[in-house]
C-alpha positions, 0 to 999 in steps of 0.5 A, spaced: 588 693 288 584 699 284 589 703 285 593 698 281 589 698 276 589 705 275 596 706 274 596 699 269 591 703 266 594 709 266 602 706 264 597 702 257 595 709 256 602 713 255 605 707 251 599 708 246 600 716 246 608 715 246 607 709 240 601 714 236 606 719 236 611 715 233 607 713 228 604 720 227 611 723 227 615 717 222 608 719 217 610 726 218 617 725 215 615 720 210 610 726 207 616 731 208 622 726 205 617 725 199 615 732 197 622 734 198 624 728 194 620 725 190 622 726 183 629 723 186 623 718 189 620 717 181 627 716 179 629 710 183 622 707 182 623 703 175 630 701 179 625 698 185 620 696 181 625 691 177 627 688 183 621 687 186 618 684 180 623 680 177 628 678 184 624 678 190 617 676 188 621 670 183 624 668 190 617 665 192 619 659 186 624 657 191 620 652 194 620 647 188 628 646 191 624 641 197 619 638 192 620 633 186 616 639 181 613 637 176 611 642 171 603 639 169 602 638 177 604 646 179 608 647 185 603 645 191 601 638 188 608 637 186 611 632 192 615 634 198 621 631 198 626 636 202 633 636 203 634 630 197 637 634 192 641 638 195 644 631 199 644 629 191 649 635 189 653 633 195 654 626 193 655 627 185 661 624 184 663 631 179 662 636 185 668 637 187 670 638 179 665 643 178 667 646 185 674 647 183 673 649 177 667 654 178 672 657 184 679 657 180 675 661 175 672 666 179 678 667 183 683 669 177 678 673 174 678 677 181 685 676 181 687 679 175 681 682 172 680 687 180 686 690 179 687 692 171 680 698 170 685 700 177 691 700 174 688 703 167 683 709 171 690 712 174 694 711 168 689 714 163 689 720 170 695 722 168 694 723 160 695 729 159 693 729 152 686 730 152 685 727 145 689 721 146 686 720 154 679 721 149 680 716 144 684 711 150 677 711 154 673 710 147 678 704 145 677 700 151 669 702 152 667 699 146 668 691 148 664 692 153 657 693 148 659 687 144 655 681 145 658 674 148 656 670 142 660 675 138 665 676 143 666 668 143 665 668 136 672 672 135 676 669 141 675 662 138 677 665 130 683 669 133 686 663 136 683 656 130 689 652 128 687 653 121 688 661 120 687 664 127 691 671 128 695 668 133 697 661 131 699 665 125 704 669 129 706 663 132 708 659 126 712 666 125 716 664 130 716 657 128 713 655 132 707 648 131 700 651 131 697 650 137 689 648 137 687 652 144 680 650 144 680 644 145 687 644 151 684 644 157 689 648 160 689 654 156 681 655 157 681 659 164 687 663 161 682 665 155 676 665 160 679 671 163 684 675 158 677 675 154 673 677 160 678 683 162 678 686 155 671 686 154 670 690 161 676 694 164 674 700 160 667 700 163 669 699 169 675 704 170 669 709 170 668 708 176 675 708 179 676 715 174 670 718 177 673 718 184 680 721 182 676 727 180 674 727 188 681 727 190 683 734 193 688 736 186 691 741 193 694 734 195 698 733 190 701 740 191 703 739 198 706 732 196 710 736 190 712 741 195 714 736 201 718 732 195 714 726 192 715 724 185 710 721 181 711 715 186 710 717 191 704 722 189 701 715 186 702 711 193 701 718 198 695 721 195 692 717 189 691 710 192 688 713 198 683 717 195 681 712 192 681 706 197 674 706 199 671 706 193 677 700 191 674 697 198 667 697 197 668 694 190 672 689 192 667 686 197 661 686 190 666 682 187 668 677 192 661 676 194 660 674 184 666 669 185 661 664 183 657 668 178 662 666 173 658 668 167 655 662 164 653 665 156 661 666 154 663 659 158 657 655 154 660 658 147 667 657 149 667 650 152 667 642 150 667 636 151 674 636 150 676 641 155 670 639 161 675 637 166 677 645 166 671 649 163 666 646 166 662 649 171 657 650 176 652 654 171 653 650 165 652 644 170 645 647 172 643 648 165 645 641 162 641 637 168 636 644 170 633 645 162 636 639 157 633 634 162 628 637 166 630 636 173 628 643 175 627 642 183 635 640 182 637 645 178 634 650 182 637 647 189 644 648 186 643 654 183 640 657 191 646 652 195 651 658 190 646 664 192 648 662 200 656 660 198 656 668 195 652 671 201 658 668 206 663 671 201 660 677 201 659 678 209 666 675 210 669 679 205 666 686 209 667 683 216 673 682 215 674 690 211 671 693 217 676 689 222 682 691 218 679 698 216 673 703 216 671 701 210 665 697 208 659 695 206 654 696 212 
């Protein structure tokens, strides 16, 4: 019995010694990493603080999705209602309309908006005239820095049935003017086209950076093998930037439901609710205008979970089909 206790004590001491050694080793590695990369850590620190303060700490407030939150009572004193607001959203007569509008707008944005900066980056990479290349880059970047308020105003002004540039062109060809902003069928096209115009130049920067990493010797080898411009594109350029394309595609799939609230809110009206009313605008109406914070937060959390499922599924499929994935 005494020998058994002695073995148990020795085993425990060895376990404690190993844990202490691992702890000291980890501390030493962290200290060494800090001393070696302290300036890099300092550069990353503001980003970390941003996410901690504005992303992680506010997650505490998600508890109101399970409560009948009253601003005057506070979070803890508010009545606990469980999944009441989730059930309310699923039973809402507009649930399928809102989901359809949001999914379609996000899908069209992914379908047409995702390839656009890739194509622009490849075209710019093929330009030999550096002055023209810089001019095109500058012109394509500028819309990104224009606020959504101004972009929406420009769209409404250009598409105006009385004096708008687009309708003037239509009338020149002998057709009647179209009131685009009052036609539900035109909203998705207008939104996606304006978003591509606004973001294509800025998003192409990543692909241009990826193109600079493609080994020029691969192009020379392709030329020796008789490959033309299209052959080099399909066999050298696209495979060279494929990892970047896959990673950004996965991230964009996760943002399918994160349609920009500002631009939709500024461009839509009651006449086009059938195609323009999305979940974020609905949350704004019920959460802020009507003061039902718990209901609005519940919808937003639900959409966050769906986005997480989307991005995880896209990453899983990418990992199974190839070697490129986020994790």
